[in-house]
N, C-alpha and C positions, 0 to 999 in steps of 0.2 A: 550487528543490529540492522534490521530491516524495517522500513516504515510503509504504511499504507492505509487505505481505507477498507479494502477487502469486503466490498458490498456486491454481494452475488458471487460468492467464491467460484473461481473457474481455473481452467487448466494454465492460464498465463500467471495466475497468482502463485500455483503450486511451482511452475517452472522458476519464477522469480525467487522463491523461498529456497527451492533446491540449490540454485547457483549461489544464493547469499550463504547457505549452510557450507558450501564448499570452501569458502574463503576463511572459515575459521573453525574452532573446536565447538562452540556453542552458538546457537542462534536465538537470539532475543527479538521478538517481533512487537513493534509498537502499532497497535491499531488505532486509527484517528478516532478522537472524541466525537460524538454526535454534533456537537456545536461548531467543531472545526469542518466536519463535512458540510453542514448547513452553509457556513460563511464561505467556503472555498469552492464548493462543487454543487451539491443539489441536497435535497431531502433524503437523508439515507432510508434505503428499502428495508434494511435489517438494523436492529439497534446495536449500539457498541458491545453490550455484553454478549449478544449472540454472534457478532462477528468475530469477538475475541475468543469465544467458545469454538467456533469453527476452525480459526487459525490454530488455536492450540492442539486440535485434533490432528493436524498435518504432521506427518513422519519428520520433515526436517526441523520442525519447531521445538526448541527446548523449553521456551518460555515465551508467553504472550501477556502483554499488558494494554491497558487502554491509555492512550496519550493524555495529556493534560489539555483542558479547554483552551480556547484560543486567547483568553484573557491572561493565561500564563506565558511568560517568555518560552519560546520554542526550545532553547537549549538547557531549560532546567532539567529536562528527564535525563539529560547526560550524567548527571550526579548519581542517579539511581541505576542507570544500566552500565555505565562506564565502559563503552565499546572501545575496541581496538580498530573496528572497521565499521563503517556505514555503507550498506549496500543499497544503491538506487536502481529502480526497475529502469528497463530501456525506455519507457514512456513517461516516466516521471519527469515533470517540466522543471524540477529543481536544477539550479546552475552548481555544478560541482565547485567552481571557483567561490561563489557567493557563500556556499556551506562552509568551505575550508576558511574563508575570512571570518565568519561567525564563530567558528570553532576556536580559531586562534584568539579572537577577541574575548572568549570566555574561558581561556586557558586549557584548551584541549587541542592544541596544535598537532599533537602526536597522533590524532586520529586520522586514519585514512578514509578517503570517500571514493569509492568505485562504483561504476555503472555496469550491471550484467547486461548480458545479451537477452534479447526478446526470443519468444517462442515462434517459430516460423509456421503458424497457423492463422488461418482466417477468423477464427473465433477466441482471440488471445486477449480480448479485452471486454468489459462489462457493457459498454456502449455498443460494440459490435454484436454482442448477443442479443441485447434489447432490439437493435434495428432489425435482426434477422427474424426474431419473434413477431415483431409488428408486420414484417413483410410476409410472413406466413400465415398470420391471424386474419381472417376475412372480416372486412367491415360490415355495415349495414347493407351495401350494395353487392356484396360478395367478392369484392376486390381487395387487394392488400391494405391493411389498416391505415398505413400511411398515405393513401390516395383519397 
């Protein structure tokens, strides 16, 4: 199982999911619910159904689903997915130890939690891509948008 927002799908996302797929036979991807994205990151640029559809179209993905809203306990989705392994992206802020403790507390101590390697590319993250676009896009004075 892999989890993420997957807003503005990019090469870093594909790399993460390719590595996650190599850890097992089937890859189920949980795309963050719009309300979760709003509460933890930002207003989503693309909605959860479109993000799910985009992720489903990626070759390494066997199944994609939208995660529960933040009002639902985070570990509830495990009953539906029943993963052997949870793959974390290199830049996801989640603590492996905290996840393992939560898994054990919810009766899933057999689930492994592994962090995959990042892509060695300067545009491997949504924020990096947005920053580059803003630096290339001229503002009213003709300079980079960020100035």
